Wavefront OBJ file of the C-alpha trace (Angstrom):
o trace
v 45.633 110.047 47.835
v 47.088 112.293 50.511
v 44.608 113.679 53.202
v 45.649 116.326 56.109
v 43.425 116.538 58.995
v 43.720 119.290 61.767
v 42.247 118.670 65.150
v 41.531 120.990 68.056
v 40.542 120.453 71.465
v 39.393 116.645 71.025
v 39.651 114.700 74.253
v 43.358 114.777 75.045
v 44.352 116.300 71.927
v 44.869 120.242 72.402
v 45.939 120.494 68.621
v 47.238 117.962 66.212
v 47.793 117.557 62.334
v 47.548 114.099 60.849
v 48.951 113.570 57.389
v 47.684 110.476 55.814
v 48.719 108.931 52.726
v 47.583 105.875 50.543
v 49.341 102.694 51.718
v 50.635 102.218 55.200
v 50.626 104.682 57.984
v 51.995 103.327 61.401
v 51.575 105.497 64.436
v 54.266 104.911 67.054
v 54.973 106.756 70.210
v 54.899 106.506 74.206
v 51.747 105.609 76.047
v 49.754 108.791 76.568
v 50.996 110.460 73.607
v 47.671 110.572 71.870
v 47.712 107.641 69.382
v 44.573 106.188 70.478
v 43.056 109.595 70.588
v 43.927 110.067 66.956
v 41.917 107.023 66.060
v 39.153 108.312 68.013
v 39.079 111.703 66.340
v 38.787 109.945 62.939
v 35.755 107.831 64.132
v 34.425 111.078 65.546
v 34.619 112.720 62.109
v 33.255 109.554 60.361
v 30.088 109.780 62.652
v 29.914 113.527 62.251
v 29.702 113.367 58.579
v 27.421 110.210 58.545
v 25.120 110.940 61.453
v 25.416 114.478 62.306
v 27.193 116.263 65.438
v 24.795 115.103 68.134
v 25.298 111.625 67.261
v 28.931 111.822 67.149
v 29.406 113.396 70.530
v 26.992 110.654 72.045
v 28.991 107.951 70.474
v 32.350 109.278 71.549
v 31.205 109.531 75.358
v 29.387 112.577 75.579
v 30.231 116.390 76.177
v 32.056 115.762 79.347
v 34.524 113.229 77.449
v 34.830 114.671 73.937
v 35.655 118.458 74.718
v 39.639 118.751 75.774
v 39.897 119.785 79.406
v 36.786 121.523 79.885
v 36.749 123.584 76.632
v 33.314 124.172 75.236
v 34.030 123.504 71.577
v 36.240 121.414 69.193
v 37.398 121.902 65.576
v 38.123 120.003 62.583
v 40.089 121.092 59.407
v 40.828 119.352 56.142
v 42.737 120.906 53.469
v 43.071 118.773 50.155
v 44.368 118.972 46.663
v 41.741 120.049 44.143
v 43.634 119.505 41.097
v 44.498 121.974 38.266
v 41.607 123.962 37.167
v 41.233 127.291 35.142
v 41.490 130.563 36.609
v 41.658 133.903 34.893
v 42.442 132.134 31.695
v 45.255 130.229 33.305
v 45.406 126.382 34.455
v 46.932 126.665 38.003
v 46.817 124.512 41.145
v 43.620 124.405 43.306
v 42.834 123.248 46.796
v 39.966 123.162 49.022
v 39.515 123.641 52.655
v 36.906 122.564 55.087
v 36.575 123.768 58.711
v 33.862 123.131 61.460
v 33.262 123.820 65.080
v 31.212 121.590 67.093
v 29.486 122.777 70.588
v 26.702 122.445 72.571
v 24.194 124.713 71.237
v 20.687 125.855 71.650
v 18.352 126.028 74.675
v 18.594 122.213 75.186
v 22.501 122.152 75.099
v 22.549 119.688 72.068
v 25.775 119.249 70.317
v 25.816 121.103 66.835
v 27.879 122.119 64.247
v 27.903 125.889 65.058
v 30.238 127.117 62.383
v 31.207 125.443 58.970
v 33.080 126.625 56.027
v 33.865 125.110 52.712
v 35.962 127.113 50.343
v 37.760 126.363 47.123
v 41.041 128.459 46.329
v 43.374 129.006 43.271
v 47.109 129.093 43.679
v 47.144 131.842 40.713
v 50.511 133.427 39.573
v 48.955 136.651 41.013
v 48.450 134.943 44.435
v 45.560 133.288 46.219
v 42.316 133.690 44.622
v 38.896 132.606 46.382
v 36.720 130.850 44.013
v 33.850 129.465 45.887
v 32.687 129.590 49.380
v 29.671 128.440 51.681
v 29.702 129.345 55.329
v 27.183 128.239 57.812
v 26.911 129.942 61.384
v 24.459 128.966 64.200
v 24.834 131.605 66.785
v 23.821 130.395 70.215
v 19.923 130.026 70.377
v 19.570 131.545 67.025
v 18.600 130.109 63.611
v 21.254 128.979 61.084
v 22.644 131.443 58.983
v 24.238 130.983 55.525
v 26.507 132.962 53.159
v 27.656 131.869 49.716
v 30.062 133.249 47.463
v 30.923 132.583 43.924
v 33.634 134.511 41.823
v 33.060 136.500 38.673
v 32.588 134.474 35.505
v 35.578 136.036 34.194
v 37.452 134.211 36.829
v 36.460 130.400 36.669
v 36.425 128.090 33.898
v 33.671 125.624 33.184
v 35.869 123.146 34.893
v 35.592 124.698 38.500
v 32.946 122.069 39.467
v 32.509 118.732 38.009
v 28.909 118.970 38.921
v 28.716 121.676 35.947
v 29.239 118.782 33.426
v 25.344 118.212 33.576
v 24.911 121.682 32.062
v 24.704 122.169 28.299
v 28.015 122.645 26.527
v 26.454 125.552 24.683
v 25.881 127.540 28.155
v 28.172 130.417 28.500
v 29.549 130.985 31.947
v 27.077 133.836 32.881
v 24.193 131.428 32.406
v 25.929 128.645 34.262
v 26.640 130.977 36.910
v 23.106 132.262 37.176
v 21.723 128.487 37.153
v 24.275 127.464 39.737
v 23.246 130.299 41.962
v 19.559 128.906 42.073
v 21.189 125.515 43.016
v 22.938 127.081 45.818
v 19.587 128.452 47.183
v 18.267 124.896 47.051
v 21.516 123.812 48.821
v 20.658 126.327 51.569
v 16.990 125.650 51.795
v 18.055 121.751 52.464
v 20.261 122.890 55.550
v 17.421 124.847 57.265
v 15.278 121.744 56.939
v 18.161 119.314 58.273
v 20.422 121.454 60.489
v 22.515 118.854 61.855
v 23.969 117.620 58.699
v 27.484 118.955 57.315
v 28.027 121.215 54.659
v 30.771 118.994 53.359
v 28.570 115.977 52.787
v 26.260 118.079 50.592
v 29.186 119.835 48.964
v 30.302 116.389 47.640
v 27.971 116.422 44.899
v 29.653 119.616 43.373
v 32.795 117.974 42.638
v 34.190 114.568 42.442
v 37.523 115.762 44.455
v 35.383 116.501 47.338
v 33.347 113.315 46.889
v 36.565 111.357 47.181
v 37.447 112.744 50.745
v 33.968 112.322 51.934
v 33.679 108.677 50.714
v 36.966 108.083 52.577
v 35.876 109.519 56.012
v 32.117 108.281 55.746
v 33.138 104.669 55.058
v 35.975 104.383 57.686
v 36.244 101.179 59.436
v 37.814 100.991 62.673
v 38.794 97.489 63.425
v 38.887 95.940 66.966
v 38.682 92.207 66.347
v 37.522 90.493 69.314
v 38.213 86.631 69.147
v 35.291 85.403 71.194
v 32.781 87.645 69.214
v 34.287 86.123 65.819
v 33.918 82.357 67.251
v 30.113 83.087 67.780
v 27.732 81.460 65.170
v 25.842 83.910 63.219
v 22.518 84.161 61.586
v 22.257 83.303 58.030
v 21.248 86.619 56.364
v 20.899 87.760 52.700
v 24.134 89.759 52.713
v 27.653 88.854 53.870
v 29.755 91.373 55.799
v 32.047 91.138 58.755
v 31.899 93.667 61.311
v 34.784 95.736 62.933
v 34.527 93.297 65.965
v 34.777 90.060 63.633
v 31.335 89.270 64.000
v 29.834 87.802 60.479
v 33.326 86.217 59.414
v 31.659 82.755 58.826
v 29.014 84.536 56.466
v 31.892 85.944 54.329
v 33.751 82.840 54.269
v 30.482 80.895 53.130
v 29.830 83.386 50.461
v 33.366 83.106 48.978
v 33.041 79.264 49.273
v 29.793 79.272 47.190
v 31.083 81.944 44.710
v 28.088 84.002 45.947
v 29.939 87.113 45.550
v 26.532 89.236 45.326
v 25.971 88.708 49.012
v 29.254 90.553 49.657
v 28.712 93.086 46.939
v 25.274 93.897 48.360
v 26.400 93.949 51.813
v 24.586 96.288 54.082
v 27.017 99.512 54.609
v 25.732 102.478 56.016
v 28.645 104.663 54.586
v 27.648 104.201 51.187
v 23.786 104.017 51.831
v 23.137 106.507 54.289
v 23.681 109.654 52.630
v 23.312 109.382 48.637
v 24.955 111.861 46.546
v 22.508 112.963 43.664
v 23.300 114.844 40.505
v 20.876 115.952 37.810
v 21.699 113.797 34.647
v 19.244 115.562 32.423
v 16.630 118.074 32.198
v 13.449 117.344 30.052
v 11.301 120.569 29.443
v 7.523 120.158 28.591
v 4.396 122.094 28.418
v 1.504 121.326 30.513
v -1.841 123.349 30.394
v 0.057 126.014 28.746
v 2.859 126.358 31.425
v 6.500 125.457 30.576
v 7.693 122.932 33.257
v 11.133 121.198 33.807
v 11.550 117.575 34.900
v 14.674 116.744 36.735
v 16.131 113.184 36.370
v 18.500 112.474 39.387
v 21.021 109.815 39.482
v 23.665 108.590 42.205
v 27.055 109.557 41.903
v 28.833 106.365 41.206
v 32.720 105.939 42.347
v 34.290 102.908 41.084
v 37.222 103.423 43.385
v 34.913 103.039 46.439
v 32.444 100.488 45.075
v 32.384 97.187 46.723
v 34.726 94.516 45.596
v 33.794 93.029 42.398
v 33.434 89.221 41.600
v 36.629 89.180 39.759
v 38.576 90.698 43.032
v 36.732 88.171 45.103
v 37.360 85.254 43.059
v 40.979 85.027 44.547
v 39.897 86.266 48.059
v 39.330 82.841 49.500
v 42.245 81.297 47.926
v 44.624 84.216 49.420
v 43.080 83.932 52.976
v 43.581 80.266 52.864
v 47.076 80.453 52.045
v 47.794 83.351 54.529
v 46.170 81.351 57.322
v 47.982 78.133 56.581
v 51.254 79.885 56.431
v 50.764 81.583 59.918
v 49.278 78.566 61.739
v 50.830 75.504 60.292
v 48.523 72.824 61.424
v 45.570 74.553 59.871
v 45.341 73.714 56.042
v 42.081 75.687 55.272
v 38.949 77.168 56.841
v 35.433 76.373 55.937
v 31.938 76.716 57.590
v 29.057 74.414 58.955
v 25.586 74.898 60.231
v 24.884 74.323 63.800
v 21.831 71.969 63.673
v 20.593 73.337 67.189
v 20.304 76.941 66.203
v 20.531 77.020 62.622
v 23.365 79.574 62.738
v 26.620 79.235 60.720
v 29.857 78.895 62.345
v 33.599 78.575 61.391
v 35.284 75.282 61.132
v 39.164 74.994 60.801
v 40.673 71.697 58.953
v 43.872 70.014 59.693
v 45.111 66.759 58.607
v 41.743 65.180 57.937
v 40.148 66.561 61.122
v 37.888 69.753 61.842
v 38.111 72.210 64.636
v 35.400 74.363 65.730
v 36.230 77.939 66.727
v 36.589 77.387 70.337
v 39.202 74.605 69.677
v 41.712 77.131 68.141
v 43.655 79.990 69.579
v 42.599 83.572 69.929
v 45.717 84.365 67.697
v 44.321 82.108 64.898
v 40.843 83.404 64.855
v 42.282 86.980 65.042
v 44.518 86.422 61.859
v 41.594 84.948 60.115
v 39.303 88.025 60.738
v 42.227 90.398 59.723
v 42.708 88.423 56.425
v 38.915 88.621 55.767
v 39.190 92.393 56.293
v 42.077 92.694 54.072
v 41.015 90.693 51.106
v 37.243 91.476 51.335
v 37.385 95.242 51.705
v 34.679 97.582 52.475
v 36.409 100.786 53.176
v 39.379 102.838 51.619
v 40.207 104.092 55.249
v 41.185 101.194 57.521
v 42.238 101.584 61.208
v 43.429 99.141 63.273
v 45.054 99.730 66.907
v 47.722 97.521 68.316
v 47.581 94.472 65.845
v 50.009 92.671 67.394
v 47.958 91.560 70.352
v 47.572 87.663 70.095
v 49.492 87.553 66.933
v 52.786 85.603 66.309
v 55.675 87.612 64.972
v 55.551 86.082 61.853
v 51.956 87.147 61.400
v 52.823 90.409 62.557
v 55.541 90.882 59.672
v 53.291 89.338 57.300
v 50.388 91.875 58.061
v 52.739 94.745 57.074
v 53.551 93.290 53.671
v 49.958 92.143 52.760
v 48.646 95.657 53.591
v 51.526 97.190 51.459
v 50.716 94.710 48.646
v 46.805 95.548 48.996
v 47.185 99.379 49.099
v 48.923 99.186 45.637
v 46.075 98.538 43.614
v 43.241 99.845 45.768
v 44.288 103.463 47.123
v 43.433 102.277 50.578
v 44.852 104.342 53.607
v 45.759 101.733 56.329
v 46.535 103.417 59.657
v 47.829 101.189 62.521
v 49.106 101.992 65.792
v 51.737 99.886 67.395
v 54.348 99.200 70.299
v 55.675 95.988 68.399
v 59.378 96.069 67.494
v 58.536 93.248 65.304
v 55.952 95.119 63.117
v 58.383 98.252 62.984
v 61.195 95.993 61.841
v 58.996 95.379 58.892
v 58.161 98.939 58.349
v 59.853 101.496 56.110
v 60.979 104.848 57.189
v 58.411 106.238 54.836
v 55.439 104.539 56.677
v 56.190 105.527 60.152
v 54.478 108.582 61.912
v 56.021 109.540 65.295
v 53.355 110.749 67.787
v 54.915 113.033 70.645
v 53.391 115.158 73.271
v 54.678 119.000 73.154
v 53.706 122.331 74.836
v 51.885 123.350 71.597
v 49.828 120.074 71.510
v 50.120 116.565 70.079
v 52.933 116.475 67.305
v 52.308 113.962 64.366
v 55.107 113.696 61.919
v 57.426 111.460 59.798
v 60.655 110.636 61.339
v 62.431 113.790 61.796
v 65.991 112.519 60.818
v 64.902 110.299 58.232
v 67.917 110.625 55.786
v 70.161 109.520 58.817
v 68.033 106.567 59.729
v 67.850 105.369 56.086
v 71.652 105.402 55.915
v 72.253 103.491 59.083
v 69.661 100.828 58.000
v 71.334 100.673 54.442
v 74.973 100.106 56.255
v 73.767 97.890 59.080
v 71.960 94.843 60.165
v 69.676 96.939 62.439
v 65.888 97.484 61.471
v 63.521 100.281 62.107
v 61.792 98.683 65.256
v 65.445 97.995 66.722
v 66.199 101.910 66.167
v 62.840 103.035 67.785
v 63.316 100.945 70.772
v 67.005 102.045 71.312
v 66.028 105.667 71.294
v 67.540 106.617 67.990
v 64.098 107.624 66.606
v 61.805 110.254 68.913
v 58.570 108.726 70.200
v 60.002 106.617 73.043
v 59.334 107.536 76.894
v 62.181 109.668 78.246
v 62.664 111.676 81.417
v 61.964 114.694 79.448
v 58.397 113.832 78.032
l 1 2 3 4 5 6 7 8 9 10 11 12 13 14 15 16 17 18 19 20 21 22 23 24 25 26 27 28 29 30 31 32 33 34 35 36 37 38 39 40 41 42 43 44 45 46 47 48 49 50 51 52 53 54 55 56 57 58 59 60 61 62 63 64 65 66 67 68 69 70 71 72 73 74 75 76 77 78 79 80 81 82 83 84 85 86 87 88 89 90 91 92 93 94 95 96 97 98 99 100 101 102 103 104 105 106 107 108 109 110 111 112 113 114 115 116 117 118 119 120 121 122 123 124 125 126 127 128 129 130 131 132 133 134 135 136 137 138 139 140 141 142 143 144 145 146 147 148 149 150 151 152 153 154 155 156 157 158 159 160 161 162 163 164 165 166 167 168 169 170 171 172 173 174 175 176 177 178 179 180 181 182 183 184 185 186 187 188 189 190 191 192 193 194 195 196 197 198 199 200 201 202 203 204 205 206 207 208 209 210 211 212 213 214 215 216 217 218 219 220 221 222 223 224 225 226 227 228 229 230 231 232 233 234 235 236 237 238 239 240 241 242 243 244 245 246 247 248 249 250 251 252 253 254 255 256 257 258 259 260 261 262 263 264 265 266 267 268 269 270 271 272 273 274 275 276 277 278 279 280 281 282 283 284 285 286 287 288 289 290 291 292 293 294 295 296 297 298 299 300 301 302 303 304 305 306 307 308 309 310 311 312 313 314 315 316 317 318 319 320 321 322 323 324 325 326 327 328 329 330 331 332 333 334 335 336 337 338 339 340 341 342 343 344 345 346 347 348 349 350 351 352 353 354 355 356 357 358 359 360 361 362 363 364 365 366 367 368 369 370 371 372 373 374 375 376 377 378 379 380 381 382 383 384 385 386 387 388 389 390 391 392 393 394 395 396 397 398 399 400 401 402 403 404 405 406 407 408 409 410 411 412 413 414 415 416 417 418 419 420 421 422 423 424 425 426 427 428 429 430 431 432 433 434 435 436 437 438 439 440 441 442 443 444 445 446 447 448 449 450 451 452 453 454 455 456 457 458 459 460 461 462 463 464 465 466 467 468 469 470 471 472 473 474 475 476 477 478 479 480 481 482 483
């Protein structure tokens, strides 16, 4: 999975392109370069696709905070691989593009998506071919306008949209095109009823490649573990989930102890429940009072890649958490839970040499390390964001964090995005995992190590590690008099 996101006029970012890939992505750079703002932009995009523009702007601090230096609008753009499909009888590479402009709109000045476009293109030997496009435009103070485009049936194959698999295999392309245009009219009608929703979200039902990107962004978790919050006892609930600040860690540990994996699998997760994706799995025709009617059976899209962790995955989670916790904090042998008899709430209990310690008796680093382990081994999102994880963590934990995330990403297609100033973390990082953030006259620049071949040669021929070279200034992204 590779995800390229372009941002314009968001907070301190005038312009930036973020290249994310499955596995570790560690942002480094001087203070004020835009690392935290990049994380905020991803959180904004998450809110935009999940709740709409008005709530996204409100959650990000309001119009005065969100727009870059007095600008009146901001933009996002995503370009993503669409796989190989048939175009003009040749199987060739496809890609899709989505772009959106957000600004204050209407007489009330409420934030809205004022321009949005979703397009599918083919890289045909004869050149770029536009296959499909939906454009929405909301002029200031006017109603929402839509344009749709579908290329001639002679240009596309039946694999253009995986949504088409519901159609009968006996349907020719002209019939598919005719039926699909009716679906597009319904598509447009939906947005006139719910104008604050993104076209990209509803376009997810058209194809699994689009759904994959939407699922990554909608289910983003930006962790900011607060040890005092994680220490607090929590109410006993029918589901078990740890919040991004660490709240609920005791409930997850208890569910793992009891093997009650259903409580974790059914945990409330608005990223997958707020906006379901429906497709028509079958059509039944029936005559009623002399009229021929169609009955549509709707099913939810199911994506195994992003399903919550199954029992077979969770069976080893507690064992892994216990082992990593004990290795990082030598006196601690295990973690369990108990009930506060006065409040009926559940809290964490740390075990050491036959003794038990309540959360307030252990260090902030111990509590944070436990919560990070829970977030990794009991995942709820394929897009994981964590700023400056080194705070409170011992250097051994910092190095182990990098290795653990790398191991977990191999079988899960998870994108881990970290920001860090820690030389210890960067010493455990591989050059391909580092993204250097630097300010420039043209905007915030996010790129892989510019002199990567040279850096890899130095690492191979010396005892230096990547963090050593970064701190020394051999890699860009450290404060200088020129920046």
